C-alpha positions as CSV (number, residue, x, y, z in Angstrom):
1,X,-46.5,18.6,-8.6
2,X,-48.9,16.0,-10.2
3,X,-51.2,18.7,-11.5
4,X,-48.3,20.7,-13.1
5,X,-47.0,17.5,-14.8
6,X,-50.5,16.9,-16.2
7,X,-50.6,20.4,-17.6
8,X,-47.3,20.4,-19.3
9,X,-47.6,16.8,-20.5
10,X,-44.4,15.4,-19.0
11,X,-43.9,13.2,-15.9
12,X,-40.6,13.8,-14.1
13,X,-38.5,11.0,-12.8
14,X,-36.7,13.6,-10.5
15,X,-39.6,15.5,-9.0
16,X,-37.2,18.0,-7.4
17,X,-36.5,19.5,-10.8
18,X,-40.0,20.7,-11.5
19,X,-40.2,22.1,-7.9
20,X,-37.0,24.1,-8.6
21,X,-38.4,25.2,-12.0
22,X,-41.3,26.8,-10.1
23,X,-39.2,28.5,-7.4
24,X,-38.6,32.2,-7.7
25,X,-35.4,33.6,-6.2
26,X,-37.5,35.6,-3.6
27,X,-38.9,32.4,-2.2
28,X,-35.5,30.7,-2.2
29,X,-33.9,33.7,-0.3
30,X,-36.7,33.5,2.3
31,X,-36.2,29.8,2.8
32,X,-32.4,29.4,2.7
33,X,-32.3,27.1,5.6
34,X,-34.3,24.5,3.7
35,X,-31.8,24.4,0.9
36,X,-34.3,25.2,-1.8
37,X,-32.9,26.6,-5.0
38,X,-34.4,29.1,-7.5
39,X,-35.1,28.4,-11.1
40,X,-32.4,30.8,-12.4
41,X,-29.9,28.2,-13.5
42,X,-32.6,26.0,-15.1
43,X,-33.9,29.1,-16.9
44,X,-30.5,29.9,-18.3
45,X,-30.3,26.3,-19.7
46,X,-33.8,26.4,-21.0
47,X,-33.3,29.7,-22.8
48,X,-30.3,28.2,-24.7
49,X,-32.3,25.0,-25.6
50,X,-35.3,27.0,-26.7
51,X,-33.1,29.2,-29.0
52,X,-31.5,26.1,-30.5
53,X,-34.7,24.1,-31.1
54,X,-36.5,27.2,-32.5
55,X,-33.6,28.0,-34.8
56,X,-33.5,24.4,-36.1
57,X,-37.3,24.5,-36.7
58,X,-37.1,27.7,-38.7
59,X,-34.1,26.5,-40.7
60,X,-36.0,23.3,-41.7
61,X,-39.4,24.9,-42.3
62,X,-38.8,28.4,-43.7
63,X,-36.8,29.4,-46.7
64,X,-36.2,33.0,-45.6
65,X,-32.9,34.8,-45.5
66,X,-30.9,34.8,-42.2
67,X,-32.1,38.2,-41.1
68,X,-35.7,37.2,-41.5
69,X,-35.1,33.9,-39.6
70,X,-33.5,35.9,-36.8
71,X,-36.6,38.1,-36.5
72,X,-38.9,35.1,-36.6
73,X,-37.0,33.4,-33.8
74,X,-37.2,36.6,-31.8
75,X,-40.9,36.8,-32.2
76,X,-41.3,33.2,-31.0
77,X,-39.0,33.3,-28.0
78,X,-39.6,36.9,-26.8
79,X,-40.7,37.5,-23.3
80,X,-44.3,38.6,-24.1
81,X,-44.9,35.4,-26.2
82,X,-43.5,33.1,-23.6
83,X,-45.4,34.8,-20.8
84,X,-48.6,34.5,-22.9
85,X,-48.0,30.7,-23.2
86,X,-47.3,30.3,-19.5
87,X,-50.4,32.3,-18.7
88,X,-52.4,30.1,-21.1
89,X,-51.1,27.0,-19.3
90,X,-52.0,28.5,-15.9
91,X,-48.5,28.2,-14.5
92,X,-48.7,31.4,-12.5
93,X,-50.7,29.8,-9.7
94,X,-48.0,27.2,-9.1
95,X,-45.0,29.5,-8.8
96,X,-43.3,29.7,-5.3
97,X,-42.9,33.4,-4.5
98,X,-41.5,35.3,-1.6
99,X,-43.9,37.6,0.4
100,X,-42.8,40.8,-1.4
101,X,-43.3,39.3,-4.9
102,X,-46.6,37.8,-3.9
103,X,-47.9,41.2,-2.7
104,X,-46.7,42.9,-5.9
105,X,-48.6,40.4,-8.0
106,X,-45.5,38.6,-9.2
107,X,-47.7,35.7,-10.5
108,X,-48.9,38.0,-13.3
109,X,-45.5,39.5,-14.2
110,X,-44.4,38.7,-17.7
111,X,-40.7,38.4,-16.9
112,X,-41.4,35.8,-14.1
113,X,-43.9,33.8,-16.3
114,X,-41.5,33.7,-19.2
115,X,-38.6,32.7,-16.9
116,X,-40.6,29.8,-15.5
117,X,-41.5,28.5,-18.9
118,X,-37.8,28.5,-19.8
119,X,-36.9,26.9,-16.5
120,X,-39.4,24.1,-17.2
121,X,-37.7,23.5,-20.6
122,X,-34.4,23.2,-18.8
123,X,-35.8,20.9,-16.2
124,X,-37.3,18.6,-18.9
125,X,-34.0,18.5,-20.7
126,X,-32.1,17.5,-17.5
127,X,-34.7,14.9,-16.6
128,X,-35.6,13.5,-20.0
129,X,-33.1,14.7,-22.6
130,X,-33.4,16.8,-25.8
131,X,-36.2,14.8,-27.4
132,X,-38.6,15.4,-24.5
133,X,-37.6,19.1,-24.3
134,X,-38.0,19.4,-28.1
135,X,-41.5,17.8,-27.9
136,X,-42.5,20.3,-25.2
137,X,-41.2,23.3,-27.3
138,X,-42.9,22.1,-30.4
139,X,-46.2,21.4,-28.7
140,X,-46.6,24.7,-26.8
141,X,-44.4,27.2,-28.5
142,X,-43.7,26.4,-32.1
143,X,-47.3,25.3,-32.7
144,X,-48.0,29.0,-32.5
145,X,-45.8,29.9,-35.4
146,X,-48.6,30.4,-37.8
147,X,-50.7,32.3,-35.4
148,X,-47.9,34.8,-34.8
149,X,-47.5,35.2,-38.5
150,X,-43.8,34.5,-38.2
151,X,-43.9,32.7,-41.5
152,X,-43.9,36.2,-43.0
153,X,-41.0,38.6,-42.6
154,X,-41.2,38.6,-38.8
155,X,-40.5,42.3,-39.0
156,X,-43.7,43.8,-37.5
157,X,-42.2,47.3,-37.3
158,X,-41.6,47.4,-41.1
159,X,-45.1,45.9,-41.8
160,X,-46.8,48.4,-39.5
161,X,-44.8,51.3,-41.0
162,X,-45.9,50.3,-44.5
163,X,-49.5,50.1,-43.4
164,X,-49.4,53.5,-41.7
165,X,-47.7,55.2,-44.7
166,X,-50.6,54.3,-47.0
167,X,-52.0,57.5,-45.7
168,X,-49.2,60.1,-45.9
169,X,-50.8,62.3,-43.2
170,X,-50.4,59.5,-40.6
171,X,-47.4,59.3,-38.3
172,X,-46.0,56.3,-36.5
173,X,-43.9,56.5,-33.3
174,X,-42.9,54.5,-30.3
175,X,-42.8,55.5,-26.7
176,X,-41.1,53.9,-23.7
177,X,-43.6,53.8,-20.9
178,X,-42.1,51.5,-18.3
179,X,-38.9,49.7,-17.2
180,X,-38.7,46.9,-14.7
181,X,-35.9,44.8,-13.1
182,X,-32.3,45.3,-12.2
183,X,-29.8,46.7,-14.8
184,X,-28.6,43.2,-15.9
185,X,-32.2,41.9,-16.4
186,X,-34.3,44.8,-17.4
187,X,-37.7,44.5,-19.1
188,X,-39.1,47.4,-21.2
189,X,-42.7,48.3,-22.1
190,X,-43.2,50.3,-25.3
191,X,-46.3,51.7,-26.9
192,X,-46.8,52.0,-30.6
193,X,-48.6,55.2,-31.5
194,X,-50.3,56.3,-34.7
195,X,-50.9,60.1,-34.8
196,X,-49.9,60.1,-31.1
197,X,-52.8,57.6,-30.2
198,X,-51.7,54.3,-28.6
199,X,-52.5,51.3,-30.8
200,X,-50.4,48.5,-29.2
201,X,-48.2,47.7,-26.2
202,X,-45.3,45.4,-26.0
203,X,-42.8,44.1,-23.5
204,X,-39.2,42.9,-24.2
205,X,-35.8,42.4,-22.8
206,X,-34.6,45.2,-25.0
207,X,-36.3,48.3,-26.3
208,X,-36.1,47.0,-29.9
209,X,-37.7,43.7,-28.9
210,X,-40.5,45.6,-27.1
211,X,-41.0,47.8,-30.1
212,X,-41.4,44.7,-32.3
213,X,-44.0,43.2,-29.9
214,X,-45.9,46.6,-29.7
215,X,-45.9,46.7,-33.5
216,X,-47.2,43.1,-33.7
217,X,-50.0,43.8,-31.3
218,X,-50.9,47.0,-33.1
219,X,-51.2,45.1,-36.4
220,X,-53.5,42.6,-34.7
221,X,-55.6,45.4,-33.3
222,X,-55.8,47.2,-36.7
223,X,-56.7,44.0,-38.5
224,X,-59.4,43.2,-36.0
225,X,-60.9,46.7,-36.5
226,X,-60.7,46.3,-40.2
227,X,-62.7,43.1,-40.0
228,X,-65.4,44.7,-37.9
């Protein structure tokens, strides 16, 4: 617990909150007799707080229209981005998983990593209030706003389409390649393809969100190739 608190930059008064934030439902189900709870309720709360703080940040710092702000917020709070941040912080090794999830490499699964990050936000809010939760969000999530290029339109699909159409012989398409999770919490993996060749992958809680992430990754790939 001490190491996690050092990583996230927040010291909990109620240590049970951070333990709950790191507990997957599979572990909780296998240890019912101990009374341990999963992070699902904290994740629900953290998701709402993250959406609010991110919306306020964009409202105060961007002069775009409502539709653009919505896309910007989606780019910042989407599952792939949250999972990337959780992975960067090294949170995966601290997650309490059941045996099945452990064997299926649940520590690397984007949906679990993103959920844990949101659960931590919820735990910080319960323990230390909105100011501490906002500080965490600004430090680890909103600080990436410029890197994600969300100060632009936030619509990566449109940007990629315009780039591809500079050569009229090129075609852009998207292909669903994988689905994970139960019906009420599905995650989708989509590939962006130029002339039927994959140029970027993306995960999301909807196919549209996954397509945006795939388009964003494709743009990064194409810009990197252009520089080299």
